[in-house]
Structure formats: C-alpha cells, structure tokens
N, C-alpha and C positions, 0 to 999 in steps of 0.2 A: 503493499500498500503506499503511494507516497504521501510524504510530509504534507498534513493538515494543518498543522498549528506552529507557529514559531514563538519564543520568548524573546523578550527585549535585550537588545545586545548593544553595548556603547558604540557609537558612531554611526548605526546602521539604520538607516529609515523602513520603517517597519511596512512601509508601501509598498515599495521598488528592491527592498533586499540589499540595497546599493551601499556602499559606505558615503561618508559627509551629510548625516544629519545634524545641523543646527538650524532649524528652524522652526521655532514654537508657534503650534495653531492656536489661536483665540479660541476658548470655551465658548463665548460668544462670537458670532461675529462681528468686528470692528465696526463695519459700517452702521449693524445694528444699535451697538451700543452710541456710536455720537448722535443717531437718529431719537434715539430714546432717551439720554439725559441730555442733547442739546446745551455740552458745555458745562453744564453743573453738576458742582461735588458729587462723587462717586464713593461709597462703603462698599468694600466687601465683605462677606461675612457665612460662614458656612452655617448650618442650621444650630441654634443653642449657644452660638458664640456671639461675641462683641463686636463691632464690624470693626477693621479699618480702611484708610484712606485710601483712594485707586488713585494715583498721578496721568489721570487720562486715559484712552483706549489702550493703551502701548503698556500701560502697567502689567508687568510680568505676574501680581494676583490674577490676571484676566484671562492668564494662557497655560495649559497643558505644560507641564515639566520635562516629558518625554520628547525630544523632536524628532522633527521628520527633513526631508532635505528639501534645500531650499525649490529646486523644481516641481517635487512633488504639493510643495504647498503654493505653488503660483501657475506654471503653465499648466502642468498637468492637470490641476484639478480647476483651471479658471473659466471652465466651460460648466461645473457642475455648481460653483458658485452664484454662477451669474442664474442658471436654474433656479437655485434655493433663492436668490432676491427675486425674481419673479414670482414664487410662491408665497414666499410673505408680503409681498405688495398686496396681492388678490385677496390674502386672507385678511389682512388690514383693513381692505375697504369694504369689508361684512359688516354686521349690526354685531357681534359677537354671539350670531345665534349659531347653534350646532349644525341644524341642515344648512344652513348659507357655507359656514365653514367647510363642510365636507363635499358641499357644491364646486366651492372657489377651489381647494386643492385637486379635486377628480379633473376641474376642467385642463387647470394646469398640466398633468399628467397627459390628458387628451391630446393637448396641443405639444406634446414634445419635449415635458418640461420632468422626463423621467432623472434627470442627471440631478436633479437635487436630490434624492433617493444615494448618490454617492458623495456629494456633501455629506449627509447625517451617517453616512458610513466612514467615512473620516473622523468625523467627529468621535463617534462611538469606535474606533480604533485606536482616537489617541486615548480616550478614557482608559481602554482596557487594558494601553502599555503603560500609563500612569499606575495604576494597578498593580502591574509585573503579573498578569493574568497571561495565558496562552492567547493567541491571537490569531484567530481562522486565516489561515493564508490565502483562501478564495476572498476574503473582503479584502484584503491589500491590493489583489490582483481587479477587485470590480471597481475599488476606487481611482485606481491607476487605468480604469478604462480598458486592461486587457481581456476581459469580459463581460459581455452586455447583462447576465442576468446573476443575482444575489438574491439568496432568503431574505431579501432586508424589507420590513414593513412599515408604512410610517400612516399616522394619522395625527389629527388636531381637534383640540377643543379647548371650551374656555378654562383659564389657569384657575383651578380652587382656592390657590394661594392668594393670588392676586385680588380675587374676589373677596376673600375674608379683609385683607389690609383695606381695599379700598371701603369695605362697608365700616370698619373703624374710624377710618381718616373722613369719612363724609367726601369723599371724593379722589379722582385717579389719581393716580402716583406715576414715577418713573421707575421702571424696575425692569430687571433682567435677570434672567436664572440656567442655570445647568443642574441637570436631576443628580450628577452622580452618575455612577453603575451599578445596576441591578442585575443580578444572574440569575437567571430564570433557572428552575430546579424540576426534575418529574419527579414523582411517589413513585415506587418506595422508597427506593434506596436515597431521593433525592441528589442525583447524577445530572451535572447541568446540561442544559439541553437549548442554552441561548443566552444571549447578552442584550440589554436594553438600557434606554436613558431617556431623558427630557432635554429641551431647552424650549425657555419661555422669551417672548418677547414682549412686554406690557401686556395685556391680559390675554394672548395666546399661549398655549402649552404643545409643542410639537414632541410627538412619541415615535421612537424610532427602537426596533426592535430586532435584531438577526438571531434567526433561528438554524443551528446545526441541521445537517445532511447527514443521513444516516450513516455512511461512513465517518463524519465527524462526529457523531454521537459514541461511535466503537472508540475512535482513535484519542479523545478526550480522556478515557479510561485511563491510557496509560499515563496522563500527568497524575500521579496518587495523591500528591501532595495537597494539588489543587482541590482535585473532588473531596478528599476527606474535610478541606478547609471547607466545600461549600454545602457538606453533608452536617458540619457543627455548626454553621453558622444558621442555617434552617431552626436545629432544635434550640441553640440558646439565644438566639437575637432575631426571632422572626417578625416579617413584618405584621404591625399593627393595621388594625382597621382604618386609621388616620394614616398611616401610611399609604394603602391602596386608595385612598378617595383622593389625597393630596398627588400622587403619581396617575392617579387616571385609570388604576390595574381593579380587574374582577376577583372579587375574592374567590376561590375555588371552592366546593363543599367538601366539607369533611366526610 
C-alpha cells in the first residue's frame, strides 16, 4: 500500500513535500481580517483565555505555526483563494438566513468555484500540521491541484457564538475566529475517521471536513500513538452538548 499519511518534517512543505517551507498561512484570511476590523484594534484569545493585542493582519498570533512553502502559499493556491473570496462575498450578501446561505454557497459551487474546497483544505492541513497529527497525503495533492477530487465537505451556517455575543452587547460586533481541529472518531473503538474545523467571518461560520477513505482508515491504525490518543480523548474529554452547538455538529445517539 502506498504511503497515505505524512508527519510534520522540519523545512518540508506538507502540501508539495518539497523543502523550503518558510511561509506561514493565516488562520483567517488576511483580506477578511482587514474587511471585518477596518483598522480597529484587534485582540486574539483562545476560549477561556484573556485576549492579547494583535498588531494588524500580519501578526504572528493570526498565523499557523508550521509553515508551508512560498509557492504553495501563493501561486499554487491563488485560484483557490480567489474562489473562496467569491463564496464569502456571496454569503455576506444574504440576510444570514440558513436557506439563503445554502443557496449562495451552492450557486457559487455550480458556477465553478469549487476551488474554495482547496482553500479550506489548505486551512485544515495547516491545523493538522500544527497539532502534529498524521496529514493525509491525498489532502496535500488536492490542495496543490494534482488531483481533482478529495472527500472534503463544506457547509455554512449562522455562527452561534457570534449570535450570543451580539445579543449580549446589543448590536453587531467585529469578529473572526477559527475553531481549532476536531478529530472525528467512530465507535466502538473510537478510531479516527476524519478531521474537521470551522472558520468564522462575522456572523457566518464555515464548516469543512475531510473524511478518510477506506484505505486511509486502515493505514491510520499503524499510527498507534495517535489512535490511542484519540480513543483516550473521547473518554476523558468528550465534546459537550455546548461544544456540539458551537461547532454545529449533531449529537449522535448513544
């Protein structure tokens, strides 16, 4: 069986697997940060932590820690970045109603903006790399444009956290967020079957998920430390009902 997963290697870009990784991707796109905050002061905080100031869109606090190569962060994924921009603009023109959001996203994808999947794949891969977990090689090839299809799913919805914050403060706020990395597991052994994350721009939250193929599900079992960590985390720190609501996932029946 061909190698299906890669680990993080110093100076190696996880997308193209070539040396020269020296460019850090934004957790939230720089143009979205500029448009959302319009020069206002920004603070960065993990959930439950006190915020720290970010000195503009180029702040290191707004970027992933594991770099990719300059080519993969610019020319190789430029069309994907532009496709994502078109999807975001279309969604922002809705009234933040779920049916309108769905229609806007699907209209963009029908018009050939499927490259947005590659952009979200880049974000997801960078989050996996930052966490030090096995990176699906097919995800890198998809982001690089070497393969046309990958099991990447995308949907959008009103962000629950944004809605709560605006309700508390009595008006719209300047807000952007990334949801960190979610490892999807399957009972009864809680083996990993995919990765997922979210990105929020103002009131809209984008969800994206990579589902392992049948051979990837078999191959991941050889990463024994990782699979053991996943099973242990499910038992010791399971997602709460609040987590599911915040991330937009449906609680599975017991």
